[in-house]
DSSP file (Angstrom, degrees, kcal/mol; ACC not computed):
  #  RESIDUE AA STRUCTURE BP1 BP2  ACC     N-H-->O    O-->H-N    N-H-->O    O-->H-N    TCO  KAPPA ALPHA  PHI   PSI    X-CA   Y-CA   Z-CA
    1    1 A M              0   0    0      0, 0.0     3,-0.1     0, 0.0    40,-0.1   0.000 360.0 360.0 360.0 133.0   -2.9   -3.1   17.8
    2    2 A G        -     0   0    0     38,-0.4    40,-0.2     1,-0.2    39,-0.2  -0.007 360.0 -53.5 -92.8-161.4   -2.7   -3.9   14.1
    3    3 A I        -     0   0    0     38,-3.4    -1,-0.2     1,-0.1     2,-0.1  -0.492  65.2 -92.9 -76.9 146.3   -1.5   -6.9   12.2
    4    4 A D     >  -     0   0    0     -2,-0.2     4,-2.8     1,-0.1     5,-0.2  -0.399  33.8-134.6 -57.7 127.3    1.9   -8.4   12.8
    5    5 A A  H  > S+     0   0    0    151,-0.4     4,-2.3     1,-0.2     5,-0.2   0.878 101.6  45.5 -58.5 -44.7    4.3   -6.8   10.4
    6    6 A E  H  > S+     0   0    0      2,-0.2     4,-2.8     1,-0.2     5,-0.2   0.880 113.0  50.4 -70.4 -35.5    6.1  -10.0    9.3
    7    7 A D  H  > S+     0   0    0      2,-0.2     4,-3.2     1,-0.2     5,-0.4   0.942 111.7  48.4 -62.4 -47.0    2.8  -11.9    8.9
    8    8 A F  H  X>S+     0   0    0     -4,-2.8     5,-2.5     1,-0.2     4,-1.6   0.899 114.3  46.4 -59.2 -42.6    1.4   -9.1    6.8
    9    9 A R  I  <>S+     0   0    0     -4,-2.3     5,-2.7    -5,-0.2    -1,-0.2   0.924 118.8  40.0 -65.0 -45.5    4.6   -9.1    4.7
   10   10 A T  I  <5S+     0   0    0     -4,-2.8    -2,-0.2    -5,-0.2    -3,-0.2   0.885 125.9  30.9 -74.3 -39.6    4.8  -12.8    4.3
   11   11 A Y  I  <5S+     0   0    0     -4,-3.2    -3,-0.2    -5,-0.2    -1,-0.2   0.610 134.5  16.4-101.5 -12.7    1.1  -13.7    3.8
   12   12 A V  I  X5S+     0   0    0     -4,-1.6     4,-1.8    -5,-0.4    -3,-0.2   0.668 123.5  40.6-122.7 -62.5   -0.3  -10.6    2.0
   13   13 A I  I  ><S+     0   0    0     -5,-2.5     4,-2.4     2,-0.2     5,-0.2   0.950 115.0  46.8 -62.3 -55.1    2.3   -8.3    0.5
   14   14 A R  H  ><S+     0   0    0     -5,-2.7     4,-2.4     1,-0.2     5,-0.2   0.934 114.7  44.7 -56.7 -53.2    4.8  -10.8   -0.9
   15   15 A P  H  > S+     0   0    0      0, 0.0     4,-1.7     0, 0.0    -1,-0.2   0.862 113.6  51.6 -63.6 -30.6    2.2  -13.0   -2.7
   16   16 A T  H  X S+     0   0    0     -4,-1.8     4,-1.1     2,-0.2    -2,-0.2   0.929 110.5  47.2 -68.8 -44.2    0.4  -10.0   -4.0
   17   17 A L  H  <>S+     0   0    0     -4,-2.4     5,-3.1     1,-0.2     6,-0.4   0.861 109.1  55.7 -64.8 -35.4    3.5   -8.5   -5.5
   18   18 A Q  H ><5S+     0   0    0     -4,-2.4     3,-1.7    -5,-0.2    -1,-0.2   0.903 103.4  54.3 -63.8 -38.9    4.4  -11.9   -7.0
   19   19 A K  H 3<5S+     0   0    0     -4,-1.7    -1,-0.2     1,-0.3    -2,-0.2   0.777 110.5  47.3 -64.9 -24.2    1.0  -11.9   -8.8
   20   20 A L  T 3<5S-     0   0    0     -4,-1.1    -1,-0.3    -3,-0.3    -2,-0.2   0.287 114.0-118.8 -96.4   9.8    1.9   -8.6  -10.3
   21   21 A D  T < 5S+     0   0    0     -3,-1.7    -3,-0.2    -5,-0.1    -2,-0.1   0.888  86.7 111.6  54.1  41.9    5.4   -9.7  -11.3
   22   22 A A      < +     0   0    0     -5,-3.1     2,-0.2    -6,-0.1    -4,-0.2  -0.007  36.1 154.1-132.5  27.1    6.8   -7.1   -9.0
   23   23 A N        +     0   0    0     -6,-0.4     2,-0.3    -5,-0.1     3,-0.1  -0.426  12.1 138.1 -68.1 125.4    8.4   -9.1   -6.2
   24   24 A S     >  -     0   0    0     -2,-0.2     4,-2.4     1,-0.1     5,-0.2  -0.901  55.9-129.0-163.7 139.3   11.2   -7.3   -4.4
   25   25 A A  H  > S+     0   0    0     -2,-0.3     4,-2.3     1,-0.2     5,-0.2   0.877 111.2  55.0 -59.0 -36.4   12.2   -7.0   -0.8
   26   26 A D  H  > S+     0   0    0      2,-0.2     4,-2.3     1,-0.2    -1,-0.2   0.901 106.5  49.7 -64.5 -37.9   12.3   -3.3   -1.1
   27   27 A A  H  > S+     0   0    0      2,-0.2     4,-2.4     1,-0.2     5,-0.3   0.911 109.3  53.4 -63.8 -42.3    8.8   -3.1   -2.5
   28   28 A E  H  X S+     0   0    0     -4,-2.4     4,-2.5     1,-0.2    -2,-0.2   0.924 110.6  46.3 -57.4 -44.6    7.6   -5.2    0.4
   29   29 A L  H  X S+     0   0    0     -4,-2.3     4,-2.6     2,-0.2    -1,-0.2   0.863 110.5  53.3 -69.4 -35.9    9.3   -2.8    2.9
   30   30 A L  H  X S+     0   0    0     -4,-2.3     4,-1.9     2,-0.2    -1,-0.2   0.934 112.9  43.1 -64.8 -44.0    7.8    0.2    1.2
   31   31 A L  H  X S+     0   0    0     -4,-2.4     4,-2.5     2,-0.2     5,-0.2   0.892 113.8  51.2 -64.7 -41.8    4.3   -1.2    1.4
   32   32 A L  H  X S+     0   0    0     -4,-2.5     4,-1.8    -5,-0.3    -2,-0.2   0.904 111.5  47.9 -65.9 -39.1    4.8   -2.4    4.9
   33   33 A G  H  X S+     0   0    0     -4,-2.6     4,-2.4     2,-0.2     5,-0.3   0.855 109.5  53.4 -67.0 -35.2    6.0    1.1    5.9
   34   34 A T  H  X S+     0   0    0     -4,-1.9     4,-2.5     1,-0.2     5,-0.2   0.912 110.3  46.4 -66.1 -42.1    3.1    2.6    4.1
   35   35 A A  H  X S+     0   0    0     -4,-2.5     6,-2.5     2,-0.2     4,-1.8   0.853 112.2  53.7 -67.6 -33.7    0.6    0.4    6.1
   36   36 A A  H  X S+     0   0    0     -4,-1.8     4,-1.1     4,-0.3    -2,-0.2   0.942 115.5  36.4 -67.5 -45.3    2.5    1.3    9.3
   37   37 A I  H  < S+     0   0    0     -4,-2.4    -2,-0.2     2,-0.2    -1,-0.2   0.881 120.5  46.5 -76.2 -37.3    2.3    5.0    8.9
   38   38 A E  H  < S-     0   0    0     -4,-2.5    -3,-0.2    -5,-0.3    -2,-0.2   0.881 137.9  -2.9 -77.1 -35.8   -1.2    5.2    7.4
   39   39 A S  H  X>S-     0   0    0     -4,-1.8     4,-1.7    16,-0.3     5,-1.2   0.268  93.8-104.1-141.3  11.8   -3.1    2.9    9.7
   40   40 A E  T  <5S-     0   0    0     -4,-1.1   -38,-0.4    -5,-0.3    -4,-0.3   0.921  87.7 -51.5  55.7  46.1   -0.6    1.4   12.3
   41   41 A L  T  45S-     0   0    0     -6,-2.5   -38,-3.4    14,-0.3    -1,-0.2   0.854 116.5 -39.4  61.1  38.6   -0.7   -1.9   10.3
   42   42 A G  T  45S+     0   0    0     -7,-0.5    -1,-0.2    13,-0.3    -2,-0.2   0.623  95.2 133.5  94.2  12.3   -4.5   -2.0   10.4
   43   43 A A  T  <5S+     0   0    0     -4,-1.7     2,-0.3    -3,-0.2    -3,-0.2   0.831  87.4  15.9 -65.6 -27.4   -5.2   -0.8   13.9
   44   44 A F      < -     0   0    0     -5,-1.2    -2,-0.3    11,-0.1    -1,-0.2  -0.991  61.5-176.6-141.8 142.9   -7.8    1.5   12.3
   45   45 A L  S    S+     0   0    0     -2,-0.3     9,-2.1     1,-0.3     2,-0.4   0.599  71.6  26.5-114.4 -19.8   -9.3    1.3    8.8
   46   46 A K  B     -A   53   0A   0      7,-0.2     2,-0.5    -7,-0.1    -1,-0.3  -0.986  61.3-156.0-150.0 133.5  -11.5    4.3    8.5
   47   47 A T    >   -     0   0    0      5,-0.6     3,-2.3    -2,-0.4     5,-0.2  -0.951  34.7-103.8-112.2 131.8  -11.5    7.7   10.2
   48   48 A E  T 3  S+     0   0    0     -2,-0.5     3,-0.1     1,-0.3    -2,-0.0  -0.212 105.9  14.7 -49.8 131.7  -14.7    9.7   10.5
   49   49 A G  T 3  S+     0   0    0      1,-0.3    -1,-0.3     2,-0.0     2,-0.3   0.367 101.8 115.6  85.9  -6.5  -14.8   12.6    8.1
   50   50 A Q    <   -     0   0    0     -3,-2.3    -1,-0.3     2,-0.1    -3,-0.0  -0.688  58.4-149.3 -98.2 152.0  -11.9   11.2    5.9
   51   51 A R  S    S+     0   0    0     -2,-0.3     9,-1.5    -3,-0.1     2,-0.3   0.235  74.3  89.9 -99.7  10.4  -12.2   10.0    2.3
   52   52 A T  E     + B   0  59A   0      7,-0.2    -5,-0.6    -5,-0.2     2,-0.3  -0.778  52.9 171.4-105.5 151.7   -9.5    7.4    2.8
   53   53 A S  E   > +AB  46  58A   0      5,-1.4     5,-1.5    -2,-0.3     3,-0.3  -0.982  27.5  42.6-153.8 167.1   -9.9    3.9    3.9
   54   54 A G  T > 5S-     0   0    0     -9,-2.1     3,-0.9    -2,-0.3    45,-0.2  -0.171  96.5 -53.7  88.9 176.2   -8.2    0.6    4.4
   55   55 A I  T 3 5S+     0   0    0     43,-0.6   -13,-0.3     1,-0.3   -16,-0.3   0.752 141.4  39.5 -63.6 -27.8   -4.9   -0.5    5.8
   56   56 A Y  T 3 5S-     0   0    0     42,-0.3    -1,-0.3    -3,-0.3    -2,-0.2   0.430 103.7-130.5 -99.6  -2.2   -3.1    1.9    3.4
   57   57 A R  T < 5 -     0   0    0     -3,-0.9     2,-0.3     1,-0.2    -3,-0.2   0.914  38.3-177.8  53.0  50.5   -5.7    4.7    3.7
   58   58 A L  E   < -B   53   0A   0     -5,-1.5    -5,-1.4    40,-0.1     2,-0.2  -0.599  26.0-118.2 -80.3 137.8   -6.0    5.1    0.0
   59   59 A H  E  >  -B   52   0A   0     -2,-0.3     4,-2.4    -7,-0.2     3,-0.2  -0.549  13.4-130.2 -75.9 138.1   -8.3    7.8   -1.3
   60   60 A G  H  > S+     0   0    0     -9,-1.5     4,-2.4    -2,-0.2     5,-0.1   0.839 109.2  55.0 -57.2 -35.4  -11.3    6.7   -3.4
   61   61 A L  H  > S+     0   0    0      2,-0.2     4,-2.5     1,-0.2    -1,-0.2   0.919 108.1  49.4 -66.9 -41.6  -10.4    9.3   -6.1
   62   62 A T  H  > S+     0   0    0     -3,-0.2     4,-2.4     2,-0.2    -2,-0.2   0.939 108.5  54.1 -56.4 -46.8   -6.9    7.8   -6.3
   63   63 A H  H  X S+     0   0    0     -4,-2.4     4,-1.6     1,-0.2    -2,-0.2   0.932 109.8  45.7 -50.8 -50.6   -8.3    4.4   -6.6
   64   64 A R  H  X S+     0   0    0     -4,-2.4     4,-3.2     1,-0.2     5,-0.3   0.892 111.1  52.6 -65.9 -37.9  -10.5    5.5   -9.5
   65   65 A H  H  X>S+     0   0    0     -4,-2.5     4,-2.7     1,-0.2     5,-0.8   0.845 104.3  56.9 -68.5 -30.4   -7.6    7.3  -11.3
   66   66 A I  I  X>S+     0   0    0     -4,-2.4     5,-3.2     3,-0.2     4,-1.0   0.926 115.0  37.9 -63.9 -40.9   -5.5    4.2  -11.1
   67   67 A W  I  <>S+     0   0    0     -4,-1.6     5,-1.2     3,-0.2    -2,-0.2   0.941 124.4  38.5 -69.4 -50.5   -8.2    2.3  -12.9
   68   68 A D  I  <5S+     0   0    0     -4,-3.2    -3,-0.2     3,-0.2    -2,-0.2   0.859 130.1  25.0 -72.5 -38.7   -9.2    5.0  -15.3
   69   69 A D  I  <5S+     0   0    0     -4,-2.7    -3,-0.2    -5,-0.3    -1,-0.1   0.696 132.9  23.1-105.1 -22.3   -5.8    6.5  -16.1
   70   70 A Y  I ><<S+     0   0    0     -4,-1.0     3,-0.9    -5,-0.8     4,-0.2   0.816 123.9  39.0-112.2 -54.4   -3.2    3.8  -15.5
   71   71 A L  G > <S+     0   0    0     -5,-3.2     3,-1.8     1,-0.2     7,-0.4   0.815 104.0  69.1 -72.3 -29.0   -4.8    0.3  -15.7
   72   72 A A  G 3 <S+     0   0    0     -5,-1.2    -1,-0.2    -6,-0.3    -4,-0.1   0.784 103.8  45.4 -59.3 -24.4   -7.0    1.3  -18.7
   73   73 A E  G <  S+     0   0    0     -3,-0.9    -1,-0.3     1,-0.2    -2,-0.2   0.450 112.3  54.3 -94.8  -2.0   -3.8    1.5  -20.7
   74   74 A R    <>  +     0   0    0     -3,-1.8     4,-2.6    -4,-0.2     3,-0.3  -0.631  61.3 170.8-132.1  73.1   -2.4   -1.8  -19.4
   75   75 A P  H  > S+     0   0    0      0, 0.0     4,-2.3     0, 0.0    -1,-0.1   0.790  76.9  53.4 -61.9 -32.1   -5.1   -4.4  -19.9
   76   76 A E  H  > S+     0   0    0      2,-0.2     4,-1.6     1,-0.2     5,-0.1   0.920 113.8  42.4 -71.4 -40.7   -2.8   -7.4  -18.9
   77   77 A L  H  > S+     0   0    0     -3,-0.3     4,-2.2     2,-0.2     5,-0.2   0.893 111.8  55.6 -67.3 -39.0   -1.9   -5.8  -15.6
   78   78 A A  H  X S+     0   0    0     -4,-2.6     4,-3.0    -7,-0.4     5,-0.2   0.919 105.5  53.1 -59.2 -43.3   -5.6   -4.7  -15.1
   79   79 A S  H  X S+     0   0    0     -4,-2.3     4,-1.8     1,-0.2    -1,-0.2   0.906 108.5  49.6 -59.1 -42.3   -6.6   -8.4  -15.5
   80   80 A K  H  X S+     0   0    0     -4,-1.6     4,-0.6     2,-0.2    -1,-0.2   0.913 113.0  46.3 -61.7 -43.2   -4.1   -9.4  -12.8
   81   81 A V  H >X S+     0   0    0     -4,-2.2     4,-1.1     1,-0.2     3,-1.0   0.897 111.0  51.3 -67.8 -40.2   -5.4   -6.8  -10.5
   82   82 A R  H 3< S+     0   0    0     -4,-3.0    -1,-0.2     1,-0.3    -2,-0.2   0.833 103.7  60.0 -67.3 -30.3   -9.0   -7.7  -11.2
   83   83 A G  H 3< S+     0   0    0     -4,-1.8    -1,-0.3    -5,-0.2    -2,-0.2   0.706 102.7  52.3 -68.6 -19.1   -8.2  -11.3  -10.5
   84   84 A I  H << S+     0   0    0     -3,-1.0    20,-0.3    -4,-0.6    -1,-0.2   0.723  95.7  87.5 -85.2 -26.1   -7.2  -10.3   -7.0
   85   85 A A  S  < S-     0   0    0     -4,-1.1     2,-0.1    -3,-0.1     3,-0.0  -0.325  92.4 -94.7 -71.3 158.6  -10.5   -8.4   -6.3
   86   86 A S     >  -     0   0    0      1,-0.1     4,-1.0     2,-0.0     5,-0.2  -0.461  31.6-127.2 -65.4 142.8  -13.5  -10.2   -5.0
   87   87 A Q  H  > S+     0   0    0     -2,-0.1     4,-0.5     2,-0.1    -1,-0.1   0.951  99.6  19.3 -57.7 -53.4  -15.9  -11.3   -7.7
   88   88 A R  H >> S+     0   0    0      2,-0.2     4,-2.0     1,-0.1     3,-0.8   0.942 120.3  55.5 -87.9 -51.3  -19.1   -9.7   -6.3
   89   89 A E  H 3> S+     0   0    0      1,-0.3     4,-3.3     2,-0.2     7,-0.2   0.844 102.9  57.6 -55.5 -40.0  -17.9   -7.0   -4.0
   90   90 A F  H 3< S+     0   0    0     -4,-1.0    -1,-0.3     1,-0.2    -2,-0.2   0.882 110.3  43.9 -59.4 -37.8  -15.8   -5.3   -6.5
   91   91 A L  H << S+     0   0    0     -3,-0.8    -1,-0.2    -4,-0.5    -2,-0.2   0.866 118.9  42.6 -73.7 -38.4  -18.7   -4.8   -8.8
   92   92 A D  H  < S-     0   0    0     -4,-2.0    -2,-0.2     1,-0.2    -3,-0.2   0.916 140.1  -3.7 -73.9 -46.1  -21.1   -3.7   -6.1
   93   93 A N    >X  -     0   0    0     -4,-3.3     3,-0.8    -5,-0.2     4,-0.7  -0.657  62.9-178.4-153.8  83.5  -18.7   -1.4   -4.2
   94   94 A P  G >4 S+     0   0    0      0, 0.0     3,-0.8     0, 0.0     4,-0.4   0.838  83.3  58.8 -60.4 -34.6  -15.2   -1.3   -5.6
   95   95 A H  G >4 S+     0   0    0      1,-0.2     3,-1.5     2,-0.2     4,-0.4   0.831  95.6  64.9 -63.0 -31.6  -13.9    1.2   -2.9
   96   96 A A  G X> S+     0   0    0     -3,-0.8     4,-2.4     1,-0.3     3,-1.7   0.838  88.0  69.2 -58.5 -32.7  -14.9   -1.3   -0.2
   97   97 A E  H <X S+     0   0    0     -3,-0.8     4,-1.9    -4,-0.7     8,-0.4   0.796  87.0  65.6 -59.3 -27.4  -12.3   -3.6   -1.5
   98   98 A L  H <4 S+     0   0    0     -3,-1.5   -43,-0.6    -4,-0.4   -42,-0.3   0.777 114.3  31.5 -64.6 -26.4   -9.6   -1.2   -0.2
   99   99 A T  H <4 S+     0   0    0     -3,-1.7    -2,-0.2    -4,-0.4    -1,-0.2   0.822 127.0  36.9 -97.6 -40.7  -10.8   -2.0    3.4
  100  100 A T  H  < S+     0   0    0     -4,-2.4     2,-0.6     1,-0.2    -3,-0.2   0.633 110.9  56.3 -97.2 -15.0  -12.0   -5.7    3.1
  101  101 A N     X  -     0   0    0     -4,-1.9     4,-2.7    -5,-0.3     5,-0.2  -0.872  58.4-174.9-124.2 101.1   -9.5   -7.2    0.7
  102  102 A L  H  > S+     0   0    0     -2,-0.6     4,-2.2     1,-0.2    -1,-0.2   0.879  85.8  50.7 -61.5 -40.4   -5.9   -6.8    1.9
  103  103 A A  H  > S+     0   0    0      2,-0.2     4,-2.3     1,-0.2    -1,-0.2   0.916 112.2  47.3 -68.7 -42.4   -4.3   -8.3   -1.2
  104  104 A Y  H  > S+     0   0    0    -20,-0.3     4,-2.7     2,-0.2     5,-0.3   0.930 111.9  49.8 -59.4 -48.7   -6.4   -6.0   -3.5
  105  105 A A  H  X S+     0   0    0     -4,-2.7     4,-2.1    -8,-0.4    -2,-0.2   0.887 110.7  51.3 -59.9 -38.7   -5.5   -3.0   -1.4
  106  106 A T  H  X S+     0   0    0     -4,-2.2     4,-2.2    -5,-0.2    -1,-0.2   0.913 110.1  48.4 -62.9 -45.6   -1.9   -4.0   -1.6
  107  107 A A  H  X S+     0   0    0     -4,-2.3     4,-2.1     2,-0.2    -2,-0.2   0.940 114.0  45.4 -61.0 -49.0   -2.0   -4.3   -5.3
  108  108 A V  H  X S+     0   0    0     -4,-2.7     4,-1.5     1,-0.2    -1,-0.2   0.867 112.5  51.1 -67.1 -36.1   -3.7   -0.9   -5.8
  109  109 A T  H  X S+     0   0    0     -4,-2.1     4,-1.3    -5,-0.3    -1,-0.2   0.889 108.0  52.6 -70.3 -38.1   -1.4    0.9   -3.4
  110  110 A W  H >X S+     0   0    0     -4,-2.2     4,-2.6     1,-0.2     3,-0.5   0.932 109.6  49.3 -61.6 -42.9    1.7   -0.5   -5.2
  111  111 A L  H 3X S+     0   0    0     -4,-2.1     4,-2.3     1,-0.2    -1,-0.2   0.797 101.5  62.7 -67.4 -27.0    0.2    0.8   -8.4
  112  112 A A  H 3< S+     0   0    0     -4,-1.5     4,-0.3     2,-0.2    -1,-0.2   0.857 111.6  39.4 -64.8 -33.0   -0.3    4.2   -6.8
  113  113 A Y  H X< S+     0   0    0     -4,-1.3     3,-1.7    -3,-0.5     6,-0.2   0.956 114.7  51.2 -74.2 -55.3    3.5    4.3   -6.3
  114  114 A V  H 3< S+     0   0    0     -4,-2.6    -2,-0.2     1,-0.3    -3,-0.2   0.815 105.5  55.1 -54.6 -38.8    4.4    2.8   -9.7
  115  115 A R  T 3< S+     0   0    0     -4,-2.3    -1,-0.3    -5,-0.2    -2,-0.1   0.682  83.4 104.0 -72.3 -16.1    2.3    5.2  -11.7
  116  116 A H  S X  S-     0   0    0     -3,-1.7     3,-1.8    -4,-0.3    21,-0.1  -0.508  72.9-137.7 -71.4 129.4    4.0    8.2  -10.2
  117  117 A P  T 3  S+     0   0    0      0, 0.0    -1,-0.1     0, 0.0    20,-0.1   0.723 101.8  49.8 -64.5 -22.1    6.5    9.8  -12.7
  118  118 A Q  T 3  S+     0   0    0     18,-0.1     2,-0.6    -5,-0.1    19,-0.1   0.404  83.5 121.2 -96.6   3.7    9.1   10.3   -9.9
  119  119 A F    <   +     0   0    0     -3,-1.8     2,-0.3    -6,-0.2    14,-0.0  -0.576  23.3 147.5 -78.1 119.1    8.9    6.8   -8.6
  120  120 A T        -     0   0    0     -2,-0.6    13,-0.0     2,-0.0    -2,-0.0  -0.966  27.5-158.5-142.6 135.1   12.1    4.7   -8.6
  121  121 A L        -     0   0    0     -2,-0.3   -94,-0.1     4,-0.0   -95,-0.1  -0.874  12.3-158.4-118.2  99.5   12.9    2.1   -6.0
  122  122 A P    >   -     0   0    0      0, 0.0     3,-0.9     0, 0.0     2,-0.1  -0.341  29.9 -94.6 -72.7 158.3   16.6    1.3   -5.7
  123  123 A R  T 3  S+     0   0    0      1,-0.3   -99,-0.0   -97,-0.0     0, 0.0  -0.468 109.5  17.8 -67.1 141.6   17.8   -2.0   -4.2
  124  124 A G  T 3  S-     0   0    0      1,-0.2    -1,-0.3    -2,-0.1    -3,-0.0   0.806  85.6-174.5  69.8  30.0   18.7   -1.7   -0.6
  125  125 A A    <   -     0   0    0     -3,-0.9    -1,-0.2     1,-0.1    -4,-0.0  -0.306  20.6-124.2 -61.5 138.3   16.7    1.5    0.0
  126  126 A S     >  -     0   0    0      1,-0.1     4,-2.2     4,-0.0     5,-0.2  -0.271  24.5-106.1 -73.2 168.1   17.1    3.0    3.5
  127  127 A V  H  > S+     0   0    0      1,-0.2     4,-2.7     2,-0.2     5,-0.2   0.879 123.2  54.1 -62.4 -39.0   14.2    3.7    5.7
  128  128 A L  H  > S+     0   0    0      2,-0.2     4,-2.3     1,-0.2    -1,-0.2   0.887 108.4  49.8 -64.3 -40.2   14.7    7.4    4.9
  129  129 A H  H  > S+     0   0    0      2,-0.2     4,-2.3     1,-0.2    -2,-0.2   0.908 110.8  48.9 -66.4 -41.6   14.5    6.7    1.2
  130  130 A L  H  X S+     0   0    0     -4,-2.2     4,-2.6     2,-0.2    -2,-0.2   0.927 111.7  50.0 -59.0 -45.6   11.3    4.7    1.6
  131  131 A A  H  X S+     0   0    0     -4,-2.7     4,-2.4     1,-0.2    -2,-0.2   0.887 109.4  51.0 -63.6 -39.0    9.9    7.5    3.7
  132  132 A T  H  X S+     0   0    0     -4,-2.3     4,-2.5     2,-0.2     5,-0.3   0.907 110.1  49.4 -64.4 -42.8   10.8   10.1    1.0
  133  133 A L  H  X S+     0   0    0     -4,-2.3     4,-2.6     2,-0.2     5,-0.4   0.912 110.1  51.9 -63.1 -41.6    9.1    8.0   -1.7
  134  134 A W  H  X>S+     0   0    0     -4,-2.6     5,-3.2     1,-0.2     4,-1.9   0.936 114.1  43.3 -57.6 -47.8    6.0    7.7    0.5
  135  135 A K  H  <5S+     0   0    0     -4,-2.4    -2,-0.2     3,-0.2    -1,-0.2   0.868 120.4  38.7 -67.6 -37.3    5.9   11.4    1.0
  136  136 A N  H  <5S+     0   0    0     -4,-2.5    -1,-0.2    -5,-0.2    -2,-0.2   0.797 130.6  25.9 -85.5 -28.9    6.6   12.4   -2.6
  137  137 A C  H  <5S+     0   0    0     -4,-2.6    -3,-0.2    -5,-0.3    -2,-0.2   0.576 133.5  16.6-112.6 -13.2    4.6    9.7   -4.4
  138  138 A Y  T  <5S+     0   0    0     -4,-1.9     2,-0.8    -5,-0.4    -3,-0.2   0.708 121.9  33.9-128.1 -59.6    1.8    8.6   -2.0
  139  139 A H      < +     0   0    0     -5,-3.2    -1,-0.1     1,-0.2     5,-0.1  -0.752  58.1 157.9-111.4  84.4    1.0   10.9    1.0
  140  140 A T        +     0   0    0     -2,-0.8    -1,-0.2    -3,-0.1    -5,-0.1   0.523  40.2 106.9 -88.5  -6.4    1.5   14.4   -0.3
  141  141 A R  S >  S-     0   0    0     -3,-0.1     3,-0.6     1,-0.1    -3,-0.1  -0.275  75.9-124.1 -67.6 161.4   -0.7   16.0    2.3
  142  142 A D  T 3  S+     0   0    0      1,-0.2    -1,-0.1     3,-0.0    -2,-0.0   0.446  89.8  90.6 -90.6   1.1    0.9   18.0    5.1
  143  143 A D  T 3  S+     0   0    0      1,-0.0     2,-0.3     2,-0.0    -1,-0.2   0.739  92.9  34.0 -70.4 -25.4   -0.6   16.1    8.0
  144  144 A L  S <  S-     0   0    0     -3,-0.6     2,-0.2    -5,-0.1    -1,-0.0  -0.948  73.9-153.4-129.9 152.1    2.2   13.6    8.2
  145  145 A T     >  -     0   0    0     -2,-0.3     4,-1.9     1,-0.1     5,-0.1  -0.693  34.0-102.3-122.3 171.6    6.0   14.0    7.6
  146  146 A V  H  > S+     0   0    0      1,-0.2     4,-2.5    -2,-0.2     5,-0.2   0.915 123.5  54.3 -54.7 -47.2    8.9   11.9    6.5
  147  147 A Q  H  > S+     0   0    0      1,-0.2     4,-2.7     2,-0.2    -1,-0.2   0.855 103.8  54.7 -60.4 -36.4   10.0   11.8   10.1
  148  148 A D  H  > S+     0   0    0      2,-0.2     4,-2.7     1,-0.2    -1,-0.2   0.928 108.3  50.0 -59.9 -43.5    6.6   10.4   11.1
  149  149 A F  H  X S+     0   0    0     -4,-1.9     4,-3.0     2,-0.2    -2,-0.2   0.953 110.9  48.6 -59.3 -51.4    7.1    7.6    8.6
  150  150 A V  H  X S+     0   0    0     -4,-2.5     4,-2.6     1,-0.2     5,-0.2   0.935 112.9  48.2 -57.6 -47.4   10.6    6.8    9.9
  151  151 A Q  H  X S+     0   0    0     -4,-2.7     4,-2.1     1,-0.2    -1,-0.2   0.935 113.9  44.1 -60.6 -46.5    9.3    6.7   13.5
  152  152 A R  H  X S+     0   0    0     -4,-2.7     4,-3.1     1,-0.2     5,-0.5   0.893 112.2  54.3 -65.3 -38.1    6.3    4.5   12.8
  153  153 A Y  H  X>S+     0   0    0     -4,-3.0     4,-2.4    -5,-0.2     5,-2.1   0.927 110.2  46.2 -58.6 -46.2    8.5    2.2   10.6
  154  154 A E  I  <>S+     0   0    0     -4,-2.6     5,-0.8    -5,-0.2    -1,-0.2   0.872 116.3  46.1 -64.6 -36.6   10.9    1.8   13.5
  155  155 A E  I  <5S+     0   0    0     -4,-2.1    -2,-0.2    -5,-0.2    -1,-0.2   0.908 128.7  20.2 -72.0 -43.7    8.1    1.2   16.0
  156  156 A L  I  <5S+     0   0    0     -4,-3.1  -151,-0.4    -5,-0.1    -3,-0.2   0.788 132.2  30.3-104.7 -30.1    6.1   -1.3   14.0
  157  157 A V  I  X5S+     0   0    0     -4,-2.4     4,-1.5    -5,-0.5    -3,-0.2   0.901 122.1  40.3 -96.2 -54.7    8.3   -2.8   11.3
  158  158 A E  I  ><S+     0   0    0     -5,-2.1     4,-1.7     1,-0.2    -4,-0.2   0.857 113.3  55.9 -65.1 -35.5   11.8   -2.9   12.7
  159  159 A S  H  ><S+     0   0    0     -5,-0.8     4,-1.3    -6,-0.4    -1,-0.2   0.835 104.9  54.4 -65.9 -32.0   10.6   -3.9   16.1
  160  160 A S  H  > S+     0   0    0      1,-0.2     4,-1.9     2,-0.2    -1,-0.2   0.881 106.8  50.9 -66.5 -38.2    8.9   -6.9   14.4
  161  161 A H  H  < S+     0   0    0     -4,-1.5    -2,-0.2     1,-0.2    -1,-0.2   0.870 106.3  54.6 -66.7 -36.0   12.2   -7.9   12.9
  162  162 A A  H  < S+     0   0    0     -4,-1.7    -1,-0.2     1,-0.2    -2,-0.2   0.851 112.4  43.6 -68.1 -32.9   13.9   -7.8   16.2
  163  163 A V  H  <        0   0    0     -4,-1.3    -1,-0.2     1,-0.2    -2,-0.2   0.813 360.0 360.0 -80.4 -32.2   11.3  -10.2   17.8
  164  164 A A     <        0   0    0     -4,-1.9    -1,-0.2    -5,-0.1    -2,-0.2   0.513 360.0 360.0 -70.2 360.0   11.3  -12.6   14.8
């Protein structure tokens, strides 16, 4: 069992997006859905033989490209993201932050979406639209589908709303 969806949204995703001046309910739900499909909201953080890690299962190469190709051209945003990272761990092992620092992983995952040329997030996006964004902009491998995203979202995110 992973982290409670509403707690994760309230105490990690929302404050992180606010620090990046990117607060929006739709962005929160996209990130929540991403964590739901990628790791069942943190039920597992690393799979043997995989190069992805953390609650969002971000690939280390993607992490590096976000810094080298996106944040390098946006120093003010880079400073905000660096401020979310741990002081020491980020310097020693930056990829470990994707697993051990939920706010940092959230910020970098958000930027993985934002940097994609096809990314636009309309207000009031449906779960299907969120799933399509995830598939086109984040998880382009064939091992999971849009329907998998919708199913996991309904199981872990919408069920959390029903209980709350």
